[in-house]
C-alpha positions in Angstrom: -9.8 23.5 -40.9 -12.6 22.4 -43.2 -13.4 25.9 -44.4 -9.8 27.0 -45.3 -8.1 23.7 -45.9 -5.3 24.7 -43.5 -3.8 22.0 -41.3 -1.3 21.8 -38.5 0.7 19.0 -36.9 1.1 18.6 -33.2 3.7 16.0 -32.0 2.5 13.7 -29.2 4.5 11.1 -27.3 2.4 8.2 -28.6 -0.7 7.3 -30.6 -3.6 7.8 -28.3 -5.7 4.6 -27.8 -8.8 6.8 -27.4 -9.8 10.3 -28.3 -12.8 12.2 -27.0 -13.9 15.3 -28.9 -16.1 18.3 -28.0 -18.4 20.1 -30.5 -15.9 23.0 -30.7 -13.1 20.7 -31.8 -11.3 20.4 -28.5 -10.0 16.9 -28.0 -9.1 15.0 -24.8 -7.0 11.9 -24.8 -4.8 9.8 -22.5 -1.1 9.4 -22.6 -0.5 6.5 -20.2 -1.5 8.1 -16.8 -1.7 11.7 -18.1 -4.9 13.3 -19.5 -4.1 15.7 -22.3 -6.2 18.4 -23.9 -5.7 19.6 -27.5 -7.3 22.9 -28.4 -8.1 23.9 -32.0 -5.5 26.6 -31.8 -3.0 23.7 -31.9 -2.0 23.9 -28.2 -1.5 20.9 -25.9 -2.0 21.1 -22.2 -2.0 18.6 -19.3 -5.4 18.4 -17.5 -4.4 15.9 -14.8 -1.9 13.1 -13.9 -3.2 10.0 -12.2 -1.6 7.4 -10.1 -2.3 4.6 -12.6 -2.7 4.4 -16.4 -5.9 5.7 -17.9 -8.2 3.0 -19.3 -11.0 5.2 -20.7 -12.1 8.8 -21.0 -15.5 10.3 -21.9 -16.8 13.9 -22.1 -20.0 15.5 -20.8 -20.6 19.2 -20.7 -17.5 21.0 -19.5 -16.2 17.9 -17.7 -14.3 14.7 -18.5 -14.7 11.3 -16.8 -11.7 9.1 -16.5 -11.4 5.5 -15.4 -7.9 4.2 -14.5 -6.5 0.7 -14.3 -8.2 -1.1 -11.4 -11.5 0.7 -11.9 -11.1 4.0 -10.0 -13.0 6.9 -11.7 -12.5 10.7 -11.6 -14.2 13.7 -13.0 -12.2 16.7 -14.3 -13.3 20.3 -14.9 -11.8 21.2 -18.2 -11.7 24.9 -17.5 -10.2 24.8 -14.0 -8.5 21.3 -14.2 -10.0 20.5 -10.9 -10.1 16.7 -10.2 -12.7 15.1 -8.1 -12.1 12.6 -5.3 -11.9 9.1 -6.8 -15.0 6.9 -6.9 -15.1 3.1 -7.2 -18.1 1.6 -8.9 -16.9 -1.9 -8.2 -16.9 -2.7 -11.9 -14.5 -2.2 -14.8 -17.0 -1.0 -17.4 -19.8 1.6 -17.4 -21.5 3.7 -20.1 -22.0 7.4 -19.7 -24.7 9.9 -21.0 -22.8 12.7 -22.7 -25.7 15.1 -21.9 -25.8 14.6 -18.1 -22.8 12.6 -17.2 -24.9 9.8 -15.6 -23.1 6.4 -15.6 -25.0 3.1 -15.8 -23.5 -0.3 -15.2 -24.2 -3.9 -14.2 -23.1 -4.9 -10.7 -23.7 -8.4 -9.4 -26.8 -8.9 -11.6 -28.3 -5.5 -10.8 -28.4 -2.3 -12.8 -27.0 0.7 -11.0 -26.8 4.4 -11.9 -24.1 6.8 -10.6 -24.0 10.6 -10.8 -20.3 11.6 -10.7 -21.1 15.3 -10.2 -22.9 14.9 -6.9 -21.2 11.5 -6.1 -24.5 9.7 -5.6 -25.6 6.2 -6.8 -28.8 4.3 -6.8 -30.1 0.9 -7.9 -32.4 1.0 -10.9 -33.2 -2.7 -11.2 -32.6 -5.6 -8.9 -34.6 -8.7 -8.0 -33.8 -12.3 -6.8 -33.9 -14.8 -9.6 -33.3 -12.1 -12.2 -29.9 -11.0 -13.7 -29.5 -7.8 -15.6 -26.6 -7.3 -18.1 -25.3 -5.0 -20.8 -27.0 -1.7 -19.7 -26.8 1.3 -22.0 -28.0 4.9 -21.4 -29.3 7.5 -23.9 -27.3 10.6 -24.7 -29.7 12.8 -22.7 -29.6 10.5 -19.7 -33.3 9.9 -19.7 -33.6 6.3 -20.8 -31.8 3.0 -20.0 -32.0 -0.3 -21.7 -30.6 -3.6 -20.5 -30.9 -7.4 -21.0 -32.8 -9.4 -18.4 -32.3 -13.1 -17.8 -34.6 -15.1 -15.5 -32.3 -17.4 -13.7 -34.9 -18.9 -11.3 -36.7 -21.7 -13.1 -39.7 -21.6 -10.7 -40.1 -17.9 -11.2 -40.0 -18.4 -14.9 -42.6 -21.2 -14.9 -45.0 -19.7 -12.3 -44.9 -16.1 -13.6 -44.7 -17.3 -17.3 -41.8 -15.1 -18.0 -39.7 -15.4 -21.0 -36.1 -16.4 -20.0 -34.5 -13.4 -21.9 -35.9 -10.0 -22.5 -34.8 -6.5 -23.4 -36.1 -3.9 -20.9 -36.3 -0.1 -21.0 -36.6 2.4 -18.2 -37.2 6.1 -18.2 -35.2 8.0 -15.6 -37.0 10.9 -13.9 -34.2 13.1 -12.6 -34.6 16.8 -11.7 -32.8 19.0 -14.3 -32.9 22.3 -12.4 -32.9 23.5 -8.8 -36.6 24.4 -9.3 -37.3 20.9 -10.5 -35.5 19.4 -7.5 -37.5 21.6 -5.1 -40.8 20.4 -6.7 -39.6 16.8 -6.6 -38.6 17.0 -2.9 -42.0 18.6 -2.2 -43.8 15.7 -3.8 -41.8 12.8 -2.3 -40.6 14.0 1.1 -41.3 16.3 4.0 -38.3 18.4 3.1 -38.7 22.1 2.2 -36.1 23.9 0.1 -36.0 27.7 0.2 -36.3 29.9 -2.9 -32.5 30.2 -3.3 -32.0 26.5 -3.0 -29.3 27.1 -0.3 -31.0 25.6 2.7 -33.1 22.5 3.5 -35.5 22.3 6.3 -38.2 19.8 7.4 -41.9 20.1 8.0 
């Protein structure tokens, strides 16, 4: 405690290889295949146990995202300890926006985005003759940067593209049900009622 100088020791079975911390001081860390939560009142609790060892853990809002050996991912509600169905991105590394939970990753030369809350993914950038690597997403989930390499020599010569470049994208993702309703209204023939509970078509 920085104000009082008091400290407490909590025994754990091993030194965590990674620790994720929330603004209130709550910490989440893996112990082999077990995800553990440490609260500032010096209490330990198990959030979830997975079939395989945990490779990485990150936090967003009131949830944690866990990737286990082999690449399967899960989200866990910290309050209820509810674990999502596993998702497989087809890759072993992804970066996550702490503000929104969006994951961005390179997959076979393309940049893909995955929303673990609604279990939905989409391709942000993909084109023949271009390879995208090393994507990163901002904390608020609004911007993505990645390296682009022009692998097609003819495309490079004809279009006069530099072989390597750093590109940036701005993601336009609805933040509220009202934003989603307006977004659907602009882009589709779908109609969402005032409560957001039903979807109909024009």
